[in-house]
Every structure is written in C-alpha cells, then in structure tokens.
N, C-alpha and C positions, 0 to 999 in steps of 0.2 A: 392810200390803198393802190392807186394806179401805179405809183413809183415802185411799190413792192412787187406788183405783178410784172412790171417791165424788168425788174432785177431778176426775177425768177426766169423769165424768158431768155434774157441775155446769158444767164448762167447755163441753161440748157443748151443754148446755141453754141456757146464757147466749148462746152464739154463734149457734146455729142458729135461734133464735126471731126474730132480727133480720129486718127486712122487705126487706133489700137483695138482691133478685133483679134487679139493675139491668143495663141495657144499658151498653155501653162509654161512651156519651155521658152517662150519668146515674149515675156512680159516686159513692158517698158521700165527702165530705170528712172527713178524719180528723185528730185530735190524739191523740198518744200520751203517756201519763204512765208508761209501763211500759218500762223499759230493755230487757228481754228481747224485747219485741214490736218495738222499734225496728229490730233487725236483720232481722226478718221483713218489716217494712214496706218497708225499703229494697230488699229482694229481690223482693217480689211486688206491691206496690201500684204503681199508675200514679203518676208523679211529681206530677201535678196533684192527686192525692188527698191528699197529705201536707201538711197545714197546719203541723204542728210535731211534732217528736220530743221526747222528754224531754231535758232539758239534760245528763243523765248519759250520754247516748249519745256525747258529745264527750270524756268523761273516759277518758284512756288507761289509767288504773289499773283501770277497770271494763269497758271494751269494746275488743276487738281491732279493731273496725270504726269507731273514733273518727275516722280520717281521712276515711272516706266520709261520716260524720255531720257533719263540719266544713262541708260544702257544703250542709247542709240547715238549714231553720229549726228552732229549738228553743223550748221553753217551760219556764218554771220552775214551772208548774202552778198559778199563782194563778187564782182563780175569775174575776176580771174579765178577766184576760189570755185565758183560754180562751174566754169568752163573746164577746170582741171578735173572735176568729178565726172565729166562726160555724160551728163544725163540725157535721156530722150524727152523727158517731160519735166517742166518746172512749174510748180503751183505758186501763184502770186495772189495778192489781194487787189481790189480796185484802186488802192492807194499806192501800189508799187510803181516804181519809176517806169514811165513809158519808154524812155530811151534804153534802159536796161533790157526791157522786154524786146524791143526791136533788135538789139544786138544779139540777144539769145536766139531769136527767131532766124536771124541771118546766119547762124551756125547750125541751122536745121533742127533746133529744139522747139518742141511744141509747148505752148503756154496755156495753162489752165488758170483762169481768173475766177477765184471762188470768193463770193461775198460772205461776210460774217452775218448770218441770218439772225434776226431778233425773234424768230418764231420757230417753235419746235417742229411743226409740220413742214415748214420750208426747209429746215435743216435736213429733214428726211429726204426731200427732193434733191438736195445737194449731195447727200451721202450716196443715193442711188445713181445719180448722174456721174459722180466721181468714180464709183465702182465700175460703171460701164466704160468710162474713159481710160481706166488703167487695166482693163482686162480682168476685173474681179467682181462681176455683177452678182454672182451668187453669194459671195462673202458679204458684199454690201447689203444685199437684201436680208441676209440672216442677222447682220449686225443691227439693221434698222428695226427688225422685228423684236430683237432683244431689248433695244432701247424703249420701244413702245410698251413692252411688257413691264419693264422696270418702272416706267412712268405710271402705268396703270396701277401698280402696287403702291407707288409712293403718293399719288394724288389723294387729296382729302376733300370731302364735302365742306360746305361753308361752316366754318367754326364759330361764326358770329362775333369775331373780334376784328377790329380795324387796326391797321398798322400805318404809321407815318414814316415812309422811307426818306431819310435825309442824306444829302451829299455835301461835300465841301462847298464853300462860298454861297451858302443859302439857297440850295437847289433841292428840289424833289424830282422824282422821275415822271416822265410823260407816259401816255398810254401805250406807246410802242417800244418802250424800253424792255430789254430782256427780263428785268426784275419784275415788271408789271405782270407778265404772264406767269412767272414763277409764283408770285403772290396769289394769283387767282387759283392756280392749280393746287396750292398748298392750303386753300380754304380761308384765306384772309378776306374779310368783308370789304367791299369798296368804301373809300372815304365818303362821308356825306357830301351832297352837292354843295358846291361853293367853297369846299375846304381847300381847293387848289386854286392858285391864282396864276393865270396865264398871261402872256404878253403878246399882243397882236403882232408886234414887230419881230417876234422870235419864234422859230419853229418849236413845236411842243412835242414832237415825236419822242425825243429822248429825255429832255430835262425841262423843268419849269422853275421859275423863281418862287421862293417861299421864304418869308421873313420870320424873324424870331417871334413876333407878336402872334402871327398865325399859328405857329407851332405850339405856343403856350396855350392858345385858346382852342386848339383842336380837341375833338372828342375821341381821339384815337386811344385805343387800349395799350398800344405799345409803340416804341420808337425802333425803327429798323436801321441799323448801321452796319458797316462792313468790318469794324474793329472797335475795341474800347478806345475812348478818348481820354487821354491824360492831359498834361499841360500843353497848350497850343504851341506847336512848333513854328507856325507861320500864320499870316493873316487869314488864309483860306480856311483854317480850321477853327478860328475863334468862335464862329457861329455855333459850332457843335459843342464847344467847351464852355458855353455861357452858364453861369450858376443858375439862372432862372430856368434854363432848359433841364438842368440836372434836377432841380426841385420838382418840376412838372413831370419828368420821366426819370424816377429813381432807377437803380440798377435792376430791380425786380420787373420793371416795365420796359426793359431794353433787350432787343434781340440782335445778335451779331451774326450776320451771314457773310462768310468770306467772299471777297470780290472775285476770287478766281472761279467761283461757281457760276457766275453770271457774266463772265467775259465773253463767252461764246454760247449761243444756244445750240442744243443738240446733245453732244456727248455728255456734258455735265448737268443737263437739265433734270434728269431723274434724281440725282444726288442732291441738287439744290432744293428741289421740291420736298424730298424726304426730310432733309435737314430743317427746312423752314417749317414744315407742317408739325414736326415734333416740338419745335420751340414755341409755336403758337399755342399748341395744346397746353403748355405749362404757364401761359401768360394769364395773370389775374385780370379780371374785368376792371375797366377804368371806373373810378369813383367820381370822375368829373362829368 
C-alpha cells in the first residue's frame, strides 16, 4: 500500500509541475509512448493535440479501443521519429528508457511519466492529473465522471459464485492484480481461505503460483481464462490444457474474459466489469 501511495504522489508531482496552463488556442502537442495513456488522450485531448499514440494502441490483443486508434497517427517510439514530430509533451511509462527521456528533455520537451494503475480510483487520479497537465482539465473531469457512471451501472452485488482465475505457467492472480478488482466489482465471491498458495520469496501483488492439484481440488464454481485453450502450443500453456482440468471445469464452467479488458485499469474497467458480471450470472453452481 505504501508503494501505491508513493506512486500516486510521484505521478502528481510529475504531471502538475508542467507549465501548461494553456488557453484553448495554445494547447501542447503530444506524443504518447504509453498504451494506457492512449485511451485517455483519445477521450480528453483535442484532436489537434495528438501527434501520435503508441503503436500498441492499435493492437486488438492489448486494447479494446484499437478501432478508434486505427484512425489516429501512431509512433513506434524511435527517438528520431519522435523528434521529427516536434512535440511539446511526450507521455512515457516508468519503464521507458531513461536515456531517451533525457535526450527528449534536452530538446525542451516535457516528459509525463504515467504509471499503469491497477486500481480504478487511482486511474481516476491519473486522468484528472493528465487533463490538468495538457490543458484539458474540464474534459478530463467530465470523462472521469462518465467512467464512474458506467462502472456504477456495470457493477454487481455478490453473485455467490467463486471464480478461479488461471494464467499460463501455473499462476493465479494476486490481490493487487487489475483482474482481482474487476472480479470483486462484478460480484465474484472470494475464493475460500487457503485456496491460494503464496510463496514467501515471491511478491504476490500480481501473480501467485497455483498447481494443477489445487485447481482440481478447488471449490470454485468456474474457471476464468482469457481465451479458449486448444492444443498446447508451448510448455507454458500445458497446465491450462491438461485433461484433468478440462474434466473438473467443462466448458459450461468456463468464462473467457479478453485480456485486453484488464491490461490497464481505468478506461476499460466498466466494460470489463459488465462483461464479467453477465458471464458470472450464467454460471451454474459447482457440484463439487
């Protein structure tokens, strides 16, 4: 929790020191290298502000807004490519190259480092701070209110059914994964105590180890996956394609939530919650 608070503080510090208290006719021109920020920009920035979004914004596997992004200019993030666009602001992630950021700053370009929040409320903080930084605070506030209203309509009270979310290589999600919050908002009951196995030597914020025996023995009503599992294409997927798992969780007890709905918290969260809540409501109760 302390690291989350510090991240929020650093996000505000980075965004709010920018000098853009601009009038509508003098809004900063922006290049985004941050896929999570791309959705925000498409919603709150003036069209003429956006010089380029990240090329990942057009990837259907990563963004549910890829069709909207298909009409926007994109960049692959090369330094020369960015400089040729002559932006005043470049949006990066905490994992972006420090050297690239330094070079951009040496050309008088302001850098916004936007973390990919795993929490819907924190995403709202980022949206509002980003709006202020690019001279669009009113649009950001309206967009955030709309997202909150969408989520209020999508969220569901406890539906009394438990889900077991499984990932490649024998992993399940931790408490701070984006999907964990989506599951709670969609009305999925928490897994019984002891159903998840954690490793003291491994952070559990995002993922936890979970073996086949635990999955088969679980009392979950349904298995939550990102896509149907056919023949295993590699060793990492063998766990999910095991016949014993298919017998324990037949197709009627499987829910598929596209991974692009939980890549970034915020813009896609209401859609993720609505999609999952509807699927849970159709899930039969486990007989085990």
